[in-house]
NUMARZA-544727 format. One record per residue: residue in one letter; x, y, z of N, C-alpha, C, O, CB in turn. Coordinates in steps of 0.2 Angstrom, whole numbers, plus 5000, padded with zeros to 4 digits. Atoms other than C-alpha are relative to their C-alpha. Glycine has a CB too. Layout:
NUMARZA-544727
aXYZXYZXYZXYZXYZ
...
***
This chain:
NUMARZA-544727
m500349975005382659535479499450055002499150035007499749954995
a500549954998381559695481499349974998499249944992500150074997
t500750025002379659655481499750054996499750114997499649995007
p500349965005378759725466499550045004499150025007499849974994
a500549964997377759875471499350004996499349984990500250075001
p500750005004375859895466500150064995500550104995499450015005
l500149945005375360015452500050065003499750075008499449994995
p500049934997375760195456499450044999499050034994500650044997
e500549965000374460315460500250064995500850074994499750035007
a499949945004374260475449500550045003500450065009499450034998
g499549954997375860585452500449965005500950005007499650055003
f499550034996376760455462500249934998499849894995499649985007
d499750065003377960315457500449975006500949995008500450014994
p499650034994378460195472500749974998501149965002499649955003
d499450035002379860125461500550064997501050044994499849964994
a499649955003380660295457500750005002501150034998499750075002
d499350004998382260265466500349944998500949925000500050005008
w499750065003382560105456500150014993499650044989499649945002
s499950005007383260085439499549954997499249915000500749984998
l500450055003382359985426500449935001501049935001500050014992
p499750074998382759795429500449984994500249994988499549955002
g499650035006384059705418499749964996499849964990500649965003
w500450055005382859575411499750034994499650004989499549965004
i500449975005381959705401500550024994500250054989499650065002
y499549985005383559735391500249944996500649944991500650035003
t499850065003383659555385499349964998499449914994500449965004
d500650045000381859495385499650014993499450074992499550015006
p500449995006380959465368499350025001499050064997500049934996
e500649984999379259475375499950085002499450115000499649965006
f500049934998379659645383500150054993499750104993500550025005
l499949975006380259705366499450014996499250064993500649984996
e500650005004378659655358499550055003499150094999499649935000
l500449964997377659755370500250084999499850124998499949995008
e499749935002378859905368499850024993499750084992500750005001
t500149995007378659895350499250034999499150084995500149944995
a500749985001376759905351499850065004499450105001499549945002
r500249954996376560025365500450065000500250125002499949985007
i499549944999378060145364500350014993500250074991500649985004
l499649995006378960125347499650014994499750064990500549954999
r500449985006377660115334499650065000499550104995499549944999
p500349934999376760265341500550065000500250125001499550005006
s499549944999378360365342500250034994500150004988500649975004
w499849965006378960495330500749984999501149985003499950085002
q499350025002380560455320500250054994499750064990500049934998
i499849955006381560575309500249964994500549914995500650045002
v499850035006381660525291500650044997501150024995499450004995
c499549965004382660675284499850085002499450095006500049994993
h500249935000382660865283499650024994499749994989500750045000
e500449975005381460965272500450014993500250004988499650065001
s499549985006382961015261500249934996500549944991500650045002
d499950075003383260825257499549984995499549944991500149955005
l500650015005381560835248499950064997499350094997499449975004
a500149935002381860995239499550014994499250064994500750024998
e500449995006380960965223499449945000499549895003500449994994
p500650065001379260865218500349944997500749944993499550034995
g499850065001379660685217500649985004500849925003500250004992
d499450024995381160685229499749965005499249975008500450065003
w500250044995380960545241500649975004501149975002499649944997
r499550034995381860465256499649955004499049955005500350065005
t500350064997381560305265500349995007500850025009500149944997
l499850024994381660245283499849935002499249925001499850055006
s500150074998381760065289500049995007500550015010500449954996
f500050014993381260025307499449965002498949964999500050075004
l500550044997380259895317499749964994499149944995499550045003
g500350045005380059785301499650044995499350004991499649955003
e500449965005379259925291500550044996501150064998499550055004
n499649955004379960035277499550054998499050044995500349964994
v500449955002379260205275500350054995500950064995499850045007
v499749965005379460325261499650075001499050085001499949984992
a500349935000379260515262500250034994500750034991500350045006
v500049985007378960605246499750074999499250085002499749954995
r500349935002378660785240499650004994499849974989500650064999
g500550015006377160795229500150064995500550114997499350005003
r500049955005376860905214499750065003499950125001499649984994
d500249944996375961025226500450025005500350075009499349995003
r499449984995377561035236499849985007500250005011500150074999
t500150024993376760955251500449935001500449894996499249985001
i499650064999377760815259499549955004499249975008500650025005
r500450054997376860655263500449945001501049934999499449984995
a499650064998377360485270499549944999498949945001500350005007
f500450075001376760305265500449945002501049945002499850004993
h499650074999377160125269500249994993499950004988499549955002
n499650025006378360075255499849934998500249894997500750015000
v500350065002377159935250499550004995499050044996499849965007
c500550005005376259905234499449965003499449915006500349964994
r500750034998374359865237499949944996499449914998499550054999
h500150065004374459725224500349945003499949895005500350014993
r499650064997375759595230500550025005501049985006500349964994
a499549984994376659685244500750024998501150015002499949955005
m499349995002378159725234500250075002499850125002500150004992
r499849944998379259865240500150044993500350024988500750005003
i500149965006378960005228500750044998500950044992499550055000
v499449975001380560115229500549965004500449945010500050075002
e499450044997382260035233500550055002500750094998500249944996
g499449964998383660115243499850065004499250065007500350044993
d500249944995383760275254499750064997499450105001500750015003
a500349935003383360415242500049994992500349954989500550055002
g500150005007382860455224499550054998499350105002499849934997
c500549955003381760555213499649974995499949934990500450074997
a500450045004380260495203499450054998499250095002499849945002
k500649965002378860575193499449965002498949995004499950004992
k500550044997377760425199500449955004501049935002499549974995
l499750064996378060285211499749944997499149924997499850005008
v500250055004378060135200500349935003500949935004500250004993
c499850074998378059955207500549964995500249964990499449965003
p499550045004379559855200499749934998500049904994500750005002
y500250075001378559695201499549994994499649954990499749975006
h500550005006376959725190499850074998499350074994499449975003
a500049945003377159905186499350045002499150084998500050004993
w500649964998375659975196500350075002500950075005499749975007
a499749934999375960165197499650045004498950045004500050034993
y500349954995375560285211500250074999500850084997500249975007
e499849935000375560475210500450025006500449985011499350044999
l499649984994376660565222499650025006499850025012500450074998
d500450004994375160595233499749945002499249935007499450054999
g500250074998374860405235499549974996499449914997499950015007
r500550035004373460385223500249954995500749964991499650064997
l499850055005373460225212499750034994499150054993499649935002
s500249975007373360295194500149954994499849974989500350064999
g499950045006373960155183500149925002500549915006500750024997
v500050074999373659965183500049964993499549974990499449985004
p500050045006374159855168499549955000499449925005500749974998
m500650055000372659745163499550015005499349975009500349935000
r500549984994371559845175499449955000499249945005499950074999
h500650045000370059745169500049935002499549895002499650014993
d499850074998370859585174499949995008499949935010500749984998
y500050004993370559625192499350025002499150085004500550055004
p500749984999368659615196499950035007499450075008499649945000
a500149984993368959655215500350075000500350105006500249965005
l499549944999370059815211499550065001499150074997500450004994
d500349944999369459975218500550055000500950065005499550015007
m499449955001370660115212500050055006500650065008499950034993
e500049944995370160245224500249975007500550005011499350035001
a499950044993370260115239500749975000500949945005499549955002
s499450045001371960055233500650055000501150034998500049964994
s499449964999373060205237500549985004500449935008499750075002
l499550024995374660185246499850025007499450075008500750044999
v500249994993374360175265500450055003501050055004500149935004
p499649954997374860335273500249995007500049955010499550075000
v499650014993375960355288499950085003500050124999500749984999
g500049934996375760505301500750034998501250014999499949995007
l499449965001376960645297499950075003499450105004500050014992
a500049934997377460805306500750034998501250004997500049995008
i499449975001378760935302500150055006499750095007499950044993
w499849964995379661025316500650044998501150004997500049975007
r499449965001380861165312500549974994501149964995500550015006
g499750035006381261085295500249935000500449904995500750044999
f499950074999381460905301499349964999498849985001500349985006
v500650045002380260775294500049945004500449905004500049984992
f500150054996379560655306499449954998499049984995499950025008
v500650055001378460495304499949965006500349955010500249964994
r500150054995377560375315499549954997499149974993499750045007
l500450055002376760215312499350005002498849984999500349935001
e500750004996375260235324499950065004500450095006499949935004
d500249944996374360375332499749985006499149955006499550054996
d500350014993374060355351499850065003499750065009500549965004
g500249934997373660535354500550035003500450085007499449985005
g499549974997375360575360500250064997500050084992500649955000
p499849945003376260735358500350004994500749964992500450045006
s499649995006376960805342500750025001500850035007499650054995
p499349974999378760845340500050075002500450085007500449994994
a500049934998378361025342499850015007500050055011499650044995
e500349994993377360995358500649975005500649995010499449965000
m499550034995378760885365500650055001500850065006500349934997
m499549965000380061015361499950075003500350115003500450014993
a500249934998379061165367500450035006500550095005499349995002
p499749974994379961185384500750034997500950085001500149955005
y499449985002381561215374500050034993500650054990500549945000
d500049975007380961285357500450075000500750084995499350014998
h499749935000381561465362500849995000501150044998499850045006
e499250015000383361395365500249984993500849994991500249955005
i499850035007383361305348499950054994500350054989499649944999
a500249955005382661455338500650034997500650044991499550055002
p499549975003384261545336500549964995500849994991500450035005
y499550045004385161405328499749994992500149974988500049935003
r500250005007384061415312500049934997500349924991500450054996
f500150075002383661235310499749994993500049964988499649955004
e500350015006382561265295500550024994500449994989499450055000
e499649995005383961335285500649964999501049964995500350075001
m499550055000385161195289500049954994499549944991500149975006
r500050055005385761075276500449945002500949955006500350034993
r499650064998386460895278500750014997500850024991499649944998
i499350005002388360885277500249935001500349905006500450055004
g499850074999388860705273499449964999498949984999500449995006
e500550055001387960545270499749985007500049995012500249954996
v500350034994386760465283500449945002500649904997499349974998
r499650054998387760345293499649955005499249975009500650035005
v500450064996387060175300500549965003500949935000499549974996
r499550054997388060075313499649955005499249975008500550055004
d500250054995387659915322500350015007500850025007500149934997
r499750004994387759905340499749945004499149925003499850065004
a500250064996387659745351499750015007499949995012500549955000
v500349984994386559825364499250014999499050024993500350065003
n500749985000384659845368500050074999500450115001499749985007
w500049935001384060015362500050045006500250105005499450014996
k500149964994383660075379500750025003500850075006499649975005
n499349984997385560065384500350064997500750095000500449934999
v499749955003385960185371499750075003500150115004499950004992
g500349944998384760315377500150015008500250075010499249995000
d499850004993385160275396500750045000500850085004500049945003
n499349975000386960315392500050074998500450115001500549964996
y500049935003386560475382499850055006500150105006499550004994
s500249964995385660545397500350005007500150035011499249995001
d499750014993386760485411500550055001501050064997500349935000
n499649944998387660635419500649975004501250005003499750055003
l499450024995388760535432500649974996501149974999499749965005
h499450035003389860445419500450054997501050034995499749954995
i499649955004390460605411500750015003501250004999499750074999
p499449994997391860645423500449935001501049935002500050035007
v499750074999392260455425500349974993500949954993499649955003
a499850045006392360395407500150044994500450024989499449964998
h499849965005392560545396500550065002500350115004499350034997
d499549954998394160635399500050064996500150114998500749964999
g500049955004393960735384499550055001499650115002500049984993
l500649964998392260805388500250045007500050105008499449975001
t499949974994392860835406500550064999500550115002500349955005
r499549955002394360935399499750064997499850124999500649984996
l500449955004393161035388499550045005499550105004499749984994
f500649974996391761075401500250015007499950065010499549955000
g499849994993392661075417499449975005499249915004500150075002
k500550024996391261065430499350034998498850035002500150025007
s500649965003389961155419499449954998498949974996500250054995
y500550045003389060995413499450005004499449995011500349934999
a500750004996387160995418499549974996499549964990499850085001
i500550045003385660895415499350035003499350055009500049935001
e500749994997383760925417499549964996499649944990499850075000
a500550035003382160835412499450045000499250065005499949935003
a500649955001380660925405499549964996499549964990500150064997
g500650045003379160805401500349954995500549904997499650054996
w499850055005379660725384500750014998500949974993499550004995
v499449985002381360795383500550005005500450035011500050064996
d499449994995383060775392500450054997500650054991500349935001
k499549955002384260925391500749995004500749985010499750075001
m499350004997386160915394500450054997500250074991500349934998
s499649945002387361055392500750015003500849985009499650065001
g499349994997389161105395500350064996500250074990500449944999
y499749945003390161265392500849984999501149955003499950065004
l499250015001391961255384500350055005500250115005500150024993
v499649964995393161315397500550044997500750024991500349955006
d499549965003394461445394500749975000501149984996500150075003
r499450034999395861335400500149954994499749914992500149965006
v499950035006396661265384500249925001500649915006500550034995
s499950074999396661075383500749984998501050014993499549954997
a499450025003398260975381499949954994500449944991500349955006
n500250045006397360865368500050054994499750104994499449965001
p499949955006397860945351499350024996499250074995500449974995
w500749995003396060925343499650045004499250095002499749944998
e500449964996395260995358500250075001499850125001500049965007
a499749935000396461135359499950044994499750104994500750005001
f500149975006396261175341499250035000499150084998500149954994
y500749985000394361175343499950065005499550115003499549955002
q500149944995394461295358500350064997500050114998500349985007
r499649945002395661415350499750034993499650094992500749994999
h500149985007394961415332499250004998499150024992500449964995
l500750005002393061395333499850074998499850115003499649975006
p500249935002392461545323499350035003498949995005500050014993
r500649974998391161665329499449994995499549994989500150085002
v500650015004389361625323499550065002499250065007499649935002
d500349934998388561805322499349995002499050035006500150044994
h500750004998386761745323499849975007499249975009499649964994
l500150034994386961655339500150055006500650095005500549945001
p499849964994386861745356500749995003501049935002499549995006
e499350004998388461775365500149945005500649905004500250065004
a500050064996388061635378500149944996500349894999499450005005
n500050075004387961505364500649994996500749944993499450004996
q499450015004389561535356500549945002500849914997500450075000
r499650054997390461415367499649955004499949925009500650035004
l500550054997388961305372499949944996499849954990499450045002
w500250065003388661125368499449985004499349975010500649945001
l500750024997386861075370499849934997500049914992499550054997
y500350075002386060895369499350005002499150015008500549955004
y500750014999384260865368499849934998499949914992499550054997
k500250075002383560685369499250005000498950025005500349955005
l500750005000381760665363499749935001500149884999499750024993
w500350064999380660525369499849974993499550004989499450015004
p499650044995380960385366500749994998501149965002499749935001
n499350025003382560365355500350044995500650024990499849934997
m499749955005383160525346500350055004500250065010499450034995
a499649954997384360655350500350054995500550034990500649975005
f499749955003385060815344500650035004500650045010499650064998
d499449964997386860875348500150064997500250064990500749955000
i500049945003386961055345500650045002500850055008499450045002
y499449964999388561155343499950064996499550074992500649964998
a500049945003388961325337500149994992499950034988500550055002
d499750015007389761255321499549954996499549954990500649975000
q500450055003388461115317499549975005499649985011500449944997
i500450044995387160995324500049934997500149914991499250025000
d500050075002387260805324499349975003499149995008500649965004
f500650034998385660705325500149925000500549894996499450014994
m499950074999385560525331499349975002499049995006500649985005
q500650044997384160395333500349925001500749904997499450004996
w499850074999384360215340499449954999498949965003500349995007
l500650045002383160085332500149935001500649904999499950014992
p499950074998382959915339499949954994499549964990499549985005
v500050055004383359765329499849935003499449895000500649994996
s500250064996383159625342500150035007500250085009500549944999
p499949984993383159625361500750025002500850065007499849955005
t499349994998385059635361500450044995501050044995500349945002
r499649965006385459735345499550064998498950064998500149954994
c500349945003385059905338500450034995501050014994499850055005
v499649965005385660015324499950085002499450105004499849994993
l500049934999386160195326500050034993500450014989500750025004
r500149965006385660315312500250075002499950105006499349994997
e499849934998386560475312500150044993500250024988500749995003
m500049955006386560635301500350065003500250085009499350014997
t499749944997387560795303499750064995499750054989500750004999
f500349955003386760965298500450075002500750075007499350015001
a499749934998387461145297499850054995499550044990500849994999
l500149945005387161315289500550014995501149994997499950065004
p499549995005388061345273500550065003500450115005499750034994
d499549964997389761425279500749984996500949924998500050005007
d499450025004391261415267500750035003501250025001500050034993
r499449984996392461495280500549945001500349895004499950045006
r499550064999394061385281500049985007500149925009500750024997
e499950014993394161405300499349965002499449925007500050065004
m500650044998392361335301500049934998499949885001499350034997
k499950075003392761185290500549965005500449915006500350004993
l499550034996394261155301499749985007499849935010500650045001
a500350014994393261175317499549945000499549905005499650065002
r500450065000391961045311500449945000500249895002499650014994
y499650065000393360925307500249995007500249935009500650014995
a499750014993394060955325499449975004499549935008500350065003
n500650034996392260925332499949934999499849895003499450044998
w500150085001392160755323500649965003500449915006500149994992
r499550044997393860705329499949995008500049945011500750044999
i500150014993393360745347499549955002499549915006499850075003
n500650044999391660665346500149924998499849885000499450024997
r499950075002392360505337500349975006500149915007500550004995
v499750034994393360475353499449995005499449935009500550045003
v500650014995391760505364499649944998499449905002499650075000
n500450065003390760385353500349935002500049895004499950014993
a499750064999392060255355500049985007499949925009500850004998
e500150014993392060275374499349975002499349935006500250065004
d500750024999390160265374499949934998499549895001499550054997
t500150075002390160105364500349955004500049905006500349994992
w499750054996391360015375499650005007499549945009500750035002
l500450004994390260065390499449964999499249925003499950075002
i500750035001388560015383500149934999499649895000499650044995
e499950075001389259845377500149965006499849915007500549994995
r499850044993389859795394499450015004499349965008500650035003
v500649994996388259865402499549954998499249915001499750075000
q500550055003387259755390500249935002499749895004500050004992
q499850064998388259605395499849995007499649935009500849994999
g500250004993387959645413499349995001499049965006500350065004
m500750015000386159655410499749935000499249915002499650044995
a500250075001386059475405500349955006500149895006500449974994
s499750044995386959415421499449995005499050035007500550045004
s500550014995385859325434500150035006499750035011500049925001
s499949964994386659425447499750075001499750105006500850015001
y500349935000385859585442499350005000499049974996500350044994
t500749995000384159635446499850084997499750094992499649995007
a500149935001383859825447500550045005500650025010499350035000
g499549964995385059965454499650065002499150084999500650014996
p500349944997384660115464500250064995500750064992500350025007
i499949945004384460285455500150065004499750075009499450014995
g499949954996385260435462499550064999499250064994500750034999
a500549945000384160595466500250054994499850084991500050045006
s499849965005385260685453499949974993500050014988500850025001
e500050035007384960565439499350014997498949964996500149925001
v500749985001383360655434499849974993499249964992499950085000
c500150025006383460605416499849925000499349904997500550014995
l500150074999383560415420499349995003499049945002500649975003
r500650014997382160435432499450014996498949984996500050055006
s500549995005381060515419499949954995499349934994500150074997
f500150055005381360385406499749945003499349915000500749984997
a500350064997381060245418499350005002498949955001500549985006
a500749994998379460315424499549994994499049964995499950075003
k500550005006378760325406500049934998499549904996500350044995
i500050075001379360145403499549965004499149925002500749975000
r500450034996378460085418499350015000498849975001500250015008
a500749985001376860185415499849964993499249944993500050074999
a500350035006376760105397500049925001499549894998500550014994
i500050074999377259925403500149995007500749995009500649974995
p499950014993376959895421500449945003500749955008499349995004
e499550054998377959735421500750025001501149995004499949944995
a499449974999379459845421500250015007500850035009500150064996
r499950004992379259855440500349945003500549945008499350035003
l499850064997379659675442500850004999501150014994499749944996
h499250005000381559655447500249944997500849934995500250015007
r499850075003381559475440499549994994498950014995500049945005
a500450025005380859415424499449955002499649905005500449974994
p500550054999379159335425500149944995500549944991499350034999
a500050065004378859155417499950024993499550064992499649955003
p500249995007378859145398499350004999498949965002500449954996
g500749995001377259195391499650055004499050065004499649935001
w500349964995376959325404499650064996499150084999500550045004
s500349955003376459455391499349984997498950034995500450034994
r500750025002374959355386499549985005499049955004500149944995
r500450024995374359325403499850075004500250115004500449965005
p500249944997373259455412500350015007500449965010499350005000
h499949984993373759545428500749975003500749945008499449975005
t499350024998375659505428500250045006500550015011500550004995
v499849954995375859655440499450015004499550055009500450064998
***
């Protein structure tokens, strides 16, 4: 077993050539620290601004045991709140989406304005301790980047979505995210894996030619990755050689031109993973968004949405369908991989593996995890209760 290294000095990580250890993909105490130090302060997408088109439109997001509601106010400002009544903790709105003139608790009919202010309490004088002004809905941090609505439970001073995406904002600008609309319903899928395994696999470049025959046929040797601060970028160009797979061949032949995109982007597939658990898959025909939200140390849910610019061309509709058929296979392949990696992480035989110099995205992610939780440098799990003892590392 490798001897754990001391804490890195600024700008130097002595563990950079090692992967994250297997035990942190199954350990409940580690997930507790991740939740507090990484996930609660992280930005999470709720929806697109167009999903909150009119005053009173609301959308919810459930994660980390919390439920958040984003709502457009009468002043057309979008705000986000904990979906919890200040009286008896009842959930105020139920479901994924809706529209309301006021947010009225279904338990005792306490009413909140769309800006969160408590405005109606039946038998108000029956509550001697009630302070109406102090009993507004509890706000949640909100940011909007290129039309997408993000929330975070806690502010640790970390970068905004716009600051995270700054290195690549010029690449994304031509796609006109702000004008896109969701096509199809939000999809939520359970996965029997630790949340980090989803992200690790997403940014892993070396498995593409081994495990994804379809992507290899489409990209040839053009697949590339890079890491820039808070974002990983992956990309591949569609090759001219027509695939033997019918859906891949259809997509290659019939993907229509998108006039607002530069020539170089017409046949480019782009992938951006934002710290710590969100990703955009960007194609000329549409974009897919995905986030992976932990449920337990060994389970997470994938939350997915697809967006596109309005385009009624028949060939575009068919290209989007072909895109879905191609990526349905890729997703199945990835699910098979990460489930088996998760099983291997639980094996007593596994500690940590070496990371190749080319695996820049995995290196970047691992360094951030170790910086937030130094115990991630330990190749073996410390004794239970380690997270409540000082100076584990």
